[in-house]
C-alpha positions in Angstrom: 0.0 0.0 0.0 1.1 3.5 -0.7 1.2 6.5 1.6 -1.6 6.8 4.2 -2.9 3.4 3.1 -3.9 4.6 -0.4 -3.2 1.9 -3.0 -1.2 2.6 -6.1 -2.7 1.9 -9.5 -0.7 -1.3 -9.7 -1.7 -2.4 -6.2 -5.3 -1.6 -7.0 -5.1 -3.7 -10.1 -3.5 -6.6 -8.2 -6.2 -6.3 -5.6 -9.0 -6.2 -8.2 -7.5 -9.3 -9.9 -7.4 -11.1 -6.5 -11.0 -10.2 -5.8 -12.1 -11.4 -9.3 -10.2 -14.7 -8.8 -11.8 -15.1 -5.3 -15.3 -14.4 -6.8 -14.7 -17.1 -9.5 -13.5 -19.6 -6.8 -16.5 -18.9 -4.6 -18.9 -19.4 -7.5 -17.2 -22.7 -8.3 -17.5 -23.9 -4.7 -21.1 -22.8 -4.5 -21.9 -24.7 -7.7 -20.2 -27.8 -6.4 -22.1 -27.5 -3.1 -25.4 -27.2 -5.0 -24.5 -30.3 -7.1 -23.7 -32.3 -3.9 -26.9 -31.3 -2.2 -28.9 -32.2 -5.4 -27.2 -35.5 -5.6 -28.0 -36.3 -1.9 -31.6 -35.4 -2.4 -31.8 -37.7 -5.4 -30.3 -40.5 -3.3 -32.8 -39.9 -0.5 -35.7 -40.1 -2.9 -34.5 -43.1 -4.9 -33.5 -45.2 -1.9 -36.6 -44.4 0.2 -34.5 -42.8 3.0 -36.3 -39.5 3.0 -38.5 -40.4 5.9 -35.9 -42.3 8.0 -34.3 -40.9 11.2 -31.0 -39.1 10.6 -28.8 -41.8 12.1 -30.4 -44.5 9.9 -29.9 -42.2 6.9 -26.1 -42.0 7.7 -25.9 -45.8 7.9 -27.7 -46.1 4.5 -25.3 -43.5 3.0 -22.3 -45.6 4.3 -23.7 -48.7 2.7 -24.3 -47.0 -0.6 -20.8 -45.6 -0.6 -19.2 -49.0 0.0 -21.3 -50.6 -2.7 -20.5 -47.7 -5.1 -16.8 -48.0 -4.3 -16.9 -51.6 -5.3 -18.8 -50.8 -8.5 -16.4 -48.0 -9.3 -13.4 -50.4 -8.9 -15.0 -52.8 -11.2 -15.8 -50.1 -13.8 -12.2 -48.8 -13.5 -10.9 -52.3 -14.4 -13.2 -52.5 -17.4 -12.2 -49.0 -18.4 -8.5 -49.9 -18.3 -9.1 -52.9 -20.5 -11.2 -50.8 -23.0 -8.5 -48.1 -23.0 -5.8 -50.5 -23.9 -7.9 -51.9 -26.7 -8.7 -48.4 -27.9 -5.1 -47.3 -27.8 -4.2 -50.3 -30.1 -6.9 -49.4 -32.5 -6.0 -45.8 -32.7 -2.2 -46.2 -32.7 -1.9 -45.6 -36.5 -4.1 -42.5 -36.3 -2.0 -41.1 -33.4 1.2 -41.6 -35.4 -0.4 -39.7 -38.3 -1.5 -36.8 -36.0 2.0 -36.6 -34.5 3.6 -36.7 -37.9 1.7 -33.7 -39.3 2.4 -31.4 -36.3 4.2 -28.3 -37.5 4.5 -29.9 -41.0 3.3 -26.7 -42.6 6.2 -24.6 -41.2 8.6 -27.2 -42.6 6.9 -27.0 -46.0 7.2 -23.3 -46.1 10.9 -23.2 -45.3 11.7 -25.9 -47.8 9.4 -24.3 -50.5 11.2 -21.0 -50.3 14.5 -22.7 -50.9 13.3 -24.9 -53.8 13.1 -23.9 -57.4 9.7 -23.5 -59.1 9.2 -25.5 -62.4 9.3 -23.2 -65.4 6.4 -25.2 -66.9 4.1 -24.3 -64.0 2.6 -21.3 -65.8 -0.4 -21.1 -63.4 1.6 -21.6 -60.2 0.4 -21.2 -56.6 2.8 -19.8 -54.1 3.0 -20.6 -50.4 4.3 -17.3 -49.1 6.1 -16.8 -45.8 4.5 -13.5 -44.9 5.9 -12.9 -41.4 9.2 -11.1 -41.4 10.4 -12.9 -38.4 12.2 -16.2 -37.7 10.0 -17.2 -34.8 8.4 -20.6 -35.8 5.4 -19.9 -33.6 4.3 -17.0 -35.8 1.6 -17.7 -38.4 2.3 -17.8 -42.1 0.0 -17.0 -44.9 -0.8 -19.1 -47.9 -1.8 -17.9 -51.3 -2.8 -19.2 -54.7 -1.9 -16.6 -57.3 -1.8 -16.6 -61.1 1.3 -15.5 -62.9 2.0 -11.9 -63.9 0.6 -10.0 -66.8 1.7 -10.9 -70.2 1.9 -14.6 -69.4 -0.7 -16.8 -70.9 -2.2 -19.7 -68.9 -1.7 -23.1 -70.4 -4.9 -24.3 -68.9 -8.0 -24.4 -71.1 -11.2 -26.3 -70.4 -11.2 -29.7 -72.1 -14.1 -32.1 -71.6 -13.2 -35.7 -71.0 -16.1 -38.0 -71.8 -17.4 -40.3 -69.0 -20.2 -42.8 -68.5 -23.1 -42.0 -66.2 -21.7 -44.4 -63.6 -18.3 -42.7 -63.7 -19.8 -39.2 -63.4 -21.9 -40.4 -60.4 -18.8 -41.9 -58.7 -16.8 -38.6 -59.1 -19.7 -36.4 -58.0 -20.3 -38.5 -54.9 -16.6 -38.3 -54.0 -16.6 -34.5 -54.4 -19.8 -34.0 -52.4 -18.4 -36.2 -49.6 -15.5 -33.8 -49.2 -16.0 -30.8 -46.9 -14.1 -28.4 -49.2 -16.0 -29.4 -52.4 -19.6 -29.7 -51.3 -20.0 -25.9 -51.3 -19.5 -25.7 -55.0 -22.4 -24.9 -57.3 -24.0 -27.5 -59.5 -22.5 -25.8 -62.6 -19.0 -25.9 -61.0 -19.4 -29.6 -60.1 -20.5 -30.5 -63.6 -17.4 -28.8 -65.1 -15.0 -30.3 -62.6 -16.4 -33.7 -63.5 -16.0 -33.0 -67.2 -12.4 -31.8 -66.7 -11.1 -34.8 -64.7 -8.8 -37.2 -66.7 -8.2 -40.9 -66.2 -4.9 -42.4 -65.2 -3.7 -45.8 -64.1 -0.9 -47.2 -61.9 0.3 -50.8 -61.5 0.6 -52.3 -58.0 3.4 -51.0 -55.7 4.0 -47.7 -57.6 4.2 -44.3 -55.8 1.4 -42.0 -56.8 2.3 -39.2 -54.3 5.8 -38.8 -52.8 6.1 -37.3 -49.3 7.7 -33.8 -49.3 7.3 -33.5 -53.1 5.4 -30.5 -54.6 1.7 -31.2 -54.9 -0.5 -30.0 -57.8 -3.0 -32.7 -58.4 -6.0 -34.3 -56.6 -7.1 -37.9 -57.2 -10.4 -39.9 -57.0 -10.3 -43.7 -56.9 -12.2 -45.4 -59.6 -10.9 -49.0 -59.0 -8.3 -50.5 -56.8 -6.8 -49.7 -53.4 -4.0 -47.3 -52.3 -1.8 -47.3 -49.2 -0.9 -44.2 -47.2 2.4 -44.0 -45.2 4.3 -41.3 -43.4 8.1 -41.4 -42.7 8.0 -45.1 -43.7 5.2 -46.0 -41.3 1.9 -47.3 -42.7 -1.0 -45.1 -41.8 -4.1 -46.5 -43.6 -5.5 -48.0 -46.8 -8.1 -46.3 -49.1 -10.5 -48.0 -51.5 -12.8 -45.1 -52.4 -13.1 -41.3 -52.3 -10.5 -38.6 -53.0 -7.1 -37.7 -51.7 -4.6 -34.9 -52.3 -7.2 -32.2 -52.2 -5.1 -29.5 -50.5 -2.8 -29.4 -53.5 -5.5 -27.9 -55.7 -6.1 -25.0 -53.3 -2.5 -23.8 -53.1 1.0 -25.1 -53.7 2.2 -27.1 -50.8 4.4 -30.1 -50.2 2.9 -33.5 -49.7 2.7 -34.7 -46.1 2.5 -38.4 -46.9 3.3 -41.0 -49.5 0.5 -42.7 -51.4 1.3 -46.0 -53.1 -0.9 -48.2 -55.2 -1.6 -51.4 -53.2 -3.2 -53.0 -56.2 -3.5 -51.9 -59.8 -5.6 -48.7 -59.6 -7.5 -46.5 -61.9 -7.8 -42.9 -60.8 -9.5 -39.7 -61.9 -7.1 -36.7 -61.5 -7.5 -33.0 -61.6 -4.7 -30.4 -61.8 -4.7 -27.2 -59.7 -4.6 -25.0 -62.8 -7.7 -26.7 -64.3 -9.5 -26.6 -60.9 -8.9 -22.8 -60.6 -9.9 -22.1 -64.1 -13.2 -24.1 -63.8 -14.2 -22.8 -60.4 -13.5 -19.2 -61.4 -15.1 -19.2 -64.9 -18.2 -21.1 -63.8 -18.6 -18.9 -60.7 -18.3 -15.7 -62.7 -20.7 -16.9 -65.4 -23.3 -17.7 -62.7 -23.0 -14.2 -61.1 -23.2 -12.5 -64.5 -26.3 -14.5 -65.4 -28.1 -13.5 -62.1 -27.1 -9.9 -62.6 -28.4 -9.8 -66.2 -31.7 -11.3 -65.1 -32.1 -8.7 -62.4 -31.1 -5.9 -64.7 -34.0 -6.9 -67.1 -36.6 -6.4 -64.4 -38.3 -3.0 -64.8 -39.1 -2.7 -61.1 -35.4 -2.9 -60.3 -34.2 -0.7 -63.1 -33.8 2.3 -60.8 -31.1 0.6 -58.7 -27.4 1.3 -59.4 -25.3 -1.5 -60.8 -23.4 -1.9 -57.5 -26.7 -2.6 -55.6 -28.0 -4.8 -58.4 -24.9 -6.9 -58.2 -25.1 -7.1 -54.4 -28.7 -8.5 -54.8 -27.6 -10.9 -57.5 -25.0 -12.4 -55.1 -27.9 -13.1 -52.6 -30.1 -14.9 -55.0 -30.8 -18.5 -54.0 -31.5 -21.2 -56.5 -34.7 -23.2 -55.8 -35.9 -26.3 -57.7 -39.6 -27.3 -58.1 -41.2 -30.3 -59.7 -44.3 -30.4 -61.9 -47.4 -29.3 -60.0 -45.6 -27.9 -57.0 -47.3 -24.9 -55.4 -44.7 -22.1 -55.4 -47.1 -19.3 -54.1 -50.5 -19.8 -52.5 -53.1 -17.1 -52.7 -53.8 -15.5 -49.3 -50.4 -16.3 -47.7 -48.1 -13.5 -46.6 -45.4 -13.1 -49.2 -41.8 -12.4 -48.6 -40.0 -13.9 -51.6 -39.4 -12.6 -55.1 -38.9 -15.1 -58.0 -37.1 -15.1 -61.3 -37.6 -18.1 -63.6 -34.2 -19.5 -64.7 -35.5 -22.5 -66.5 -39.0 -23.9 -67.2 -42.4 -22.1 -66.8 -45.2 -21.5 -64.3 -48.9 -21.0 -64.5 -50.7 -18.4 -62.4 -54.3 -18.8 -61.1 -56.7 -16.9 -58.9 -59.5 -18.0 -56.6 -62.5 -15.7 -57.4 -65.2 -17.4 -55.3 -66.5 -19.5 -58.2 -63.4 -21.6 -58.5 -59.7 -21.4 -59.5 -59.0 -19.9 -62.9 -55.8 -19.6 -64.8 -54.9 -16.0 -65.6 -51.4 -16.1 -67.0 -48.3 -18.2 -67.7 -44.7 -17.1 -67.3 -41.5 -18.6 -68.8 -37.7 -18.4 -68.6 -36.4 -14.9 -67.7 -39.7 -13.7 -66.4 -40.5 -12.9 -62.7 -43.3 -13.0 -60.2 -44.0 -12.1 -56.6 -42.2 -8.8 -56.9 -44.6 -7.0 -54.5 -43.0 -9.0 -51.7 -39.9 -6.8 -51.9 -42.1 -3.7 -51.2 -44.8 -4.8 -48.8 -45.8 -7.7 -46.6 -49.3 -7.9 -48.2 -50.9 -11.3 -48.8 -50.4 -13.0 -52.1 -53.1 -12.2 -54.7 -52.7 -15.4 -56.8 -51.5 -19.0 -56.9 -48.4 -20.0 -58.8 -47.7 -23.6 -59.9 -44.7 -25.2 -61.5 -45.2 -26.5 -65.0 -42.8 -29.4 -65.4 -39.4 -29.3 -63.5 -38.3 -25.7 -63.1 -35.5 -23.7 -61.5 -36.0 -20.2 -59.9 -33.8 -17.6 -58.4 -35.4 -16.3 -55.2 -34.7 -13.3 -53.0 -36.4 -12.7 -49.6 -37.5 -9.2 -48.4 -35.3 -9.2 -45.4 -32.1 -9.7 -47.4 -33.3 -7.0 -49.9 -34.1 -4.4 -47.2 -30.9 -5.1 -45.2 -28.7 -4.7 -48.2 -30.5 -1.9 -50.0 -33.3 -0.5 -47.8 -35.9 0.1 -50.5 -36.1 0.6 -54.2 -36.0 4.4 -53.9 -33.2 4.5 -51.2 -30.1 6.4 -52.2 -26.7 4.7 -52.4 -25.4 4.1 -48.9 -23.0 6.8 -47.5 -19.4 5.7 -46.8 -16.6 7.1 -44.7 -19.1 8.3 -42.1 -16.3 8.5 -39.5 -13.3 9.2 -41.8 -12.0 12.7 -41.6 -10.5 14.0 -44.8 -6.9 12.9 -44.5 -4.4 15.3 -46.0 -2.3 14.0 -48.9 0.8 12.2 -47.5 3.6 14.7 -47.7 6.9 13.2 -48.8 9.9 15.1 -47.4 12.1 16.9 -49.9 15.1 15.0 -48.6 13.5 11.7 -49.7 12.5 13.1 -53.1 16.0 14.3 -53.6 17.6 10.8 -53.1 19.1 9.6 -56.4 19.0 5.9 -55.5 18.8 3.5 -52.6 22.5 4.1 -51.8 21.6 7.5 -50.4 19.8 5.8 -47.5 21.7 4.7 -44.4 20.8 1.3 -42.9 20.3 1.3 -39.1 19.3 -2.3 -38.6 17.4 -5.2 -40.2 13.9 -5.4 -38.8 12.7 -8.7 -40.4 13.0 -11.2 -43.2 10.4 -12.5 -45.5 10.1 -14.9 -48.4 11.2 -12.3 -51.0 13.7 -10.3 -49.0 14.3 -8.0 -46.0 12.8 -5.0 -44.2 15.3 -2.6 -42.9 15.2 0.5 -40.7 16.9 3.3 -42.6 17.6 7.0 -42.2 17.8 9.8 -44.8 20.5 12.4 -45.0 19.1 15.7 -43.8 16.3 14.2 -41.6 17.8 14.0 -38.1 14.7 13.0 -36.0 13.0 10.2 -38.0 13.7 6.8 -39.5 11.9 4.9 -42.2 11.2 1.3 -43.2 12.7 0.0 -46.4 11.2 -3.2 -47.9 13.8 -4.9 -50.1 12.3 -7.4 -52.5 14.5 -9.8 -54.5 13.6 -9.5 -58.1 14.8 -13.1 -58.9 12.4 -14.5 -56.3 9.5 -12.5 -57.7 10.1 -13.9 -61.2 10.8 -17.4 -59.8 7.3 -17.5 -58.2 5.6 -15.5 -61.0 4.6 -12.6 -58.7 5.5 -9.7 -60.9 2.0 -8.3 -61.1 1.4 -9.1 -57.4 4.4 -6.9 -56.4 3.4 -4.1 -58.8 -0.2 -4.2 -57.4 1.1 -3.8 -53.8 3.2 -0.8 -54.8 0.3 0.9 -56.6 -2.2 0.2 -53.8 0.2 1.6 -51.2 0.6 4.7 -53.3 -3.2 5.3 -53.0 -3.4 5.0 -49.3 -3.9 8.3 -47.4 -5.5 7.0 -44.2 -3.5 7.4 -41.0 -4.6 3.8 -40.0 -2.9 2.3 -43.1 0.7 2.1 -44.2 1.4 4.4 -47.1 4.1 4.7 -49.7 6.8 7.4 -49.6 9.2 6.4 -52.4 10.4 3.4 -54.5 13.8 2.5 -55.8 15.2 -0.4 -57.8 18.5 -1.8 -58.9 19.7 -5.0 -60.7 18.9 -7.2 -57.6 16.0 -5.6 -55.7 13.0 -3.3 -55.9 12.6 -1.2 -52.8 9.5 0.3 -51.1 10.1 3.1 -48.6 7.4 3.7 -46.0 6.9 5.1 -42.5 8.5 3.0 -39.7 6.4 1.9 -36.7 8.9 1.0 -33.9 6.4 -0.4 -31.4 6.6 -3.8 -33.1 3.5 -5.7 -34.1 0.4 -6.3 -32.1 1.2 -10.0 -31.8 4.1 -9.1 -29.5 1.8 -6.8 -27.4 -0.9 -9.5 -27.2 1.6 -12.2 -26.1 3.1 -10.0 -23.4 0.0 -8.2 -22.1 -3.0 -10.1 -23.3 -5.6 -11.4 -23.3 -7.1 -7.9 -23.3 -10.1 -6.7 -21.4 -13.0 -5.3 -23.5 -11.9 -1.7 -23.3 -8.4 -2.6 -24.7 -9.7 -5.0 -27.4 -12.2 -2.3 -28.5 -9.5 0.2 -29.1 -7.4 -2.1 -31.3 -10.4 -3.4 -33.2 -11.6 0.1 -33.7 -8.3 1.1 -35.5 -9.0 -1.9 -37.8 -12.6 -0.7 -38.4 -11.2 2.7 -39.5 -8.7 1.0 -41.8 -11.2 -1.4 -43.3 -13.8 1.3 -43.9 -11.3 3.3 -45.8 -10.3 0.3 -47.9 -13.8 -1.0 -48.5 -15.1 2.4 -49.6 -12.5 2.3 -52.3 -13.4 -1.3 -53.2 -10.3 -2.9 -51.8 -10.4 -6.3 -50.0 -7.5 -6.7 -47.6 -7.6 -10.5 -47.0 -4.8 -11.0 -44.5 -5.8 -9.5 -41.1 -4.0 -10.9 -38.1 -2.1 -9.3 -35.1 1.2 -9.8 -37.0 0.0 -7.4 -39.7 -0.9 -4.6 -37.2 2.1 -2.5 -36.3 2.2 -0.3 -33.2 3.3 3.3 -33.6 5.0 5.4 -30.9 1.6 6.5 -29.4 0.3 2.9 -29.2 -2.1 3.1 -32.1 -2.1 0.2 -34.6 -1.6 0.6 -38.3 -2.5 -1.9 -41.0 0.5 -3.0 -43.0 1.5 -5.6 -45.6 -1.0 -5.0 -48.4 0.4 -7.8 -50.5 -2.9 -9.7 -50.6 -5.1 -6.6 -51.0 -7.2 -6.6 -54.2 -9.7 -4.4 -55.9 -13.1 -6.2 -55.9 -16.0 -4.1 -57.3 -19.3 -4.1 -55.4 -21.3 -7.3 -56.1 -18.3 -8.9 -57.9 -16.1 -11.7 -56.5 -12.5 -12.9 -56.6 -11.5 -16.5 -56.4 -7.9 -16.6 -55.2 -7.2 -18.8 -52.2 -5.2 -16.7 -49.8 -4.9 -15.6 -46.2 -3.6 -17.0 -42.9 -5.4 -20.3 -42.2 -6.8 -19.5 -38.8 -8.4 -16.3 -40.3 -9.6 -17.6 -43.6 -13.4 -17.4 -44.1 -15.5 -20.4 -45.2 -16.3 -18.9 -48.7 -12.5 -19.0 -49.6 -12.2 -22.6 -48.4 -15.2 -23.8 -50.4 -14.1 -21.9 -53.5 -17.4 -20.1 -53.8 -15.8 -16.7 -54.5 -15.3 -13.9 -52.0 -15.4 -10.1 -51.6 -14.9 -7.5 -48.8 -17.1 -9.7 -46.6 -14.0 -11.9 -46.1 -12.4 -9.0 -44.1 -15.5 -8.8 -41.8 -15.1 -12.5 -40.9 -11.4 -11.9 -40.1 -12.3 -8.9 -37.9 -14.5 -11.2 -35.8 -11.6 -13.7 -35.5 -9.3 -10.8 -34.5 -11.7 -9.7 -31.7 -11.9 -13.3 -30.5 -8.1 -13.5 -30.3 -7.7 -10.1 -28.7 -10.1 -11.1 -25.9 -8.9 -14.6 -25.3 -5.3 -14.8 -26.8 -6.3 -17.7 -29.0 -8.2 -18.1 -32.2 -11.5 -20.1 -32.3 -10.4 -22.6 -35.0 -6.8 -23.3 -33.9 -5.2 -26.6 -34.8 -1.8 -27.9 -35.5 -2.4 -28.5 -39.2 -4.2 -26.6 -41.9 -6.7 -29.3 -42.9 -8.1 -29.5 -39.3 -8.3 -25.7 -39.2 -10.4 -25.6 -42.4 -12.6 -28.4 -41.2 -13.4 -26.4 -38.0 -14.0 -23.2 -39.9 -16.6 -25.0 -42.1 -18.4 -26.1 -38.9 -18.9 -22.4 -38.1 -18.5 -20.1 -35.1 -21.5 -21.5 -33.3 -19.7 -24.9 -32.9 -17.0 -23.1 -30.9 -16.9 -23.1 -27.1 -16.6 -19.4 -26.3 -14.0 -18.8 -23.5 -15.0 -17.3 -20.2 -12.9 -14.2 -20.8 -15.0 -13.2 -23.8 -17.9 -11.0 -22.7 -21.4 -11.5 -23.9 -21.3 -8.3 -25.8 -18.1 -9.2 -27.6 -19.4 -12.7 -28.3 -22.5 -11.1 -29.9 -20.4 -8.9 -32.3 -18.1 -11.8 -33.1 -21.0 -14.0 -34.1 -22.5 -11.3 -36.2 -19.2 -10.8 -38.0 -18.6 -14.5 -38.5 -21.9 -15.5 -40.0 -21.7 -18.3 -42.5 -23.5 -16.3 -45.2 -21.1 -13.5 -46.2 -23.9 -11.0 -47.2 -25.4 -11.3 -43.7 -22.3 -10.1 -41.8 -22.6 -6.9 -39.9 -20.7 -4.2 -41.7 -21.9 -5.2 -45.2 -25.5 -4.1 -44.8 -26.8 -0.8 -46.1 -25.4 1.2 -43.2 -22.0 -0.4 -43.6 -19.5 0.0 -40.7 -21.9 2.3 -38.9 -23.8 -0.9 -37.8 -20.6 -2.1 -36.1 -20.1 1.3 -34.3 -23.7 1.1 -33.1 -23.2 -2.4 -31.7 -23.6 -2.6 -27.9 -20.0 -3.7 -27.5 -19.0 -0.2 -28.6 -21.5 1.7 -26.5 -19.9 4.9 -25.2 -16.8 4.5 -27.4 -15.5 7.9 -28.6 -14.9 7.3 -32.3 -14.1 11.0 -33.0 -11.3 10.9 -30.4 -9.9 7.8 -32.1 -10.1 9.4 -35.5 -8.4 12.6 -34.2 -5.9 10.5 -32.3 -6.6 12.3 -29.0 -7.6 9.0 -27.3 -5.0 7.6 -25.0 -3.8 4.2 -26.3 -4.0 1.4 -23.7 -0.4 0.1 -24.2 2.0 2.8 -25.6 5.3 1.1 -26.4 8.7 1.9 -24.9 10.8 3.6 -27.6 13.9 5.4 -26.5 14.7 7.0 -29.9 13.8 7.0 -33.5 16.5 4.4 -34.0 15.3 2.1 -31.2 14.7 -1.5 -32.6 14.3 -3.2 -29.2 10.7 -4.1 -30.1 11.8 -6.3 -32.9 13.5 -9.7 -32.7 17.1 -10.1 -34.0 17.8 -12.6 -36.8 20.5 -13.5 -39.2 20.0 -12.1 -42.7 21.0 -13.7 -46.0 24.1 -12.1 -47.6 23.0 -9.8 -50.4 26.1 -10.7 -52.3 24.6 -14.1 -53.0 21.4 -12.7 -54.5 21.6 -13.0 -58.3 20.8 -10.2 -60.7 17.5 -10.1 -62.6 17.1 -8.1 -65.8 13.9 -9.2 -67.5 12.5 -5.6 -67.2 9.2 -6.5 -65.5 9.9 -3.6 -63.0 10.2 -0.9 -65.6 7.4 1.1 -64.0 8.5 0.5 -60.4 
């Protein structure tokens, strides 16, 4: 205690923590006491002791205890036998789980050292995003096409199959968690694209630690799976190797033909081409159908495309009642294939009044009012309709005459980033002085540098190896990152100051944030209480609103990509995965950090800015609990958990009810239903009860006191970054293809 018995802030905090722990302990003891009392009462009633004298009740209790002890001993013996038997049955599975632990980190390191095949024109790159050598830090994965000017070798080629073969392939695809979310059109094209291949007995189909780019489905025969020479299991049906068609990764096991086998195979390039082209065609078809409806003609293209993305496909058989007269209507219908007949009940019977065919619509009044239906609608033959319910329509748009939603409600007009004259005057990168290396990534280094003539400020210089960029076909990827950074004028997002280039590197010069990343702060001081988590999440809200209002999807949110400045505010950095996605459109690249990837990316159903809203929910969960909801030691398990959804997750005690509510609204399975994507945008997040009383204006003006300002002794202080050994630049080869002409 301090002077005159007054507690210091630290002592008050310690006292408060002790009180909270005591309260939790008391609640636990109270619950146990209640459970014991309830158990005793049940014993009294079931054994007929309720009306006996107290001493006789005690004797009965003692007898029951002796009998139960004997029973427990017997059960324990049986349990031990069952456990031993179960251990034997699961031994191979245990070996498999142990073998894949941290396998992904090993893959990434080996992948970065290996050479990509020149023939892989549509390569997918597993990128080591974190500029740190700590193996516990999470890495991102990405499937990216090659740069501009390079033509894809993959064109759609249909391979004829019997009905039985088509059914076998379709059943295998639908049985897989990652494939069952594909549309009927996508499934049909994938089936058409799969080619047949055969192997004799005892031949390796997949080699452990080799690069994977094909998925297989067993038609006939049996294969054996082994890991590090240890047999794991045998497979007679279904598919294997599916992770390889999502992004480039090394195989984690060896698959050998146990008997002569016939397989259907699909290459990653073909998979990406089919999924993207079929998905884009379906979206465009929906949009064109909506565009042709006169009642929707007043909506802007962006809103029409948003609605098109929400259209559900419904199938009806001949004679099915689609709409019944007198019912309350809440769905609008567009006929995709087939026709319907419309009838009315006029008191004298049911009379047909009209027929509608492909491309026509009905039930449009449901989007405007909740009036009862004025007619019956029946399917004529088998038909397919696109449907839209009124709630989805009003949540996204509001009404037919509503103006386009306002954006940047809490974004003050940021001044254009002023680049110091001293930086503009630098002739080349040699005019910069390196203070220290801050981190290493897959394509090079990030260094802290100073500029001659600026004596009170340092900068971050990202050095990207040109040869690595060309090796992995990431020329357009790097150019896009540079161009997007040049557009950023938000104080919550890293911006570009200057670029340089030479024969070995291209360089990006930006502001330096010497507080390290938020991951370090979370590890040292988390999990955070609500007031702290709200602050950091609010900084991300500001950054995302700025990006989304300009149609950019970020796609790699995590604490490692949030840098802490000298005041303790966090800034969004590393825009390597950012991509422009126009409203209502989608992109199909598999990318992100596994624990943060939304289900629509995993299921290859296309994604947009809604992917960032999902990742914001995961970030809030991690800030409040210091763990992510879908954590596992290997990517496949993570993806399986994500597909089960946030409602299958046990919410930790530390996450408050209000935070849980926001997390679940951000992590809805249906992207268009996520809070932040509706007609009021991020304003809905600000109005959520978790943010009640939060001063958004003070945050925007940066007058709010940050919860954990970092300790920084000078503008050259690198103590908040881990030290590491950098690769010698003399070993980096030159690259002179000229792809960086506009850098």
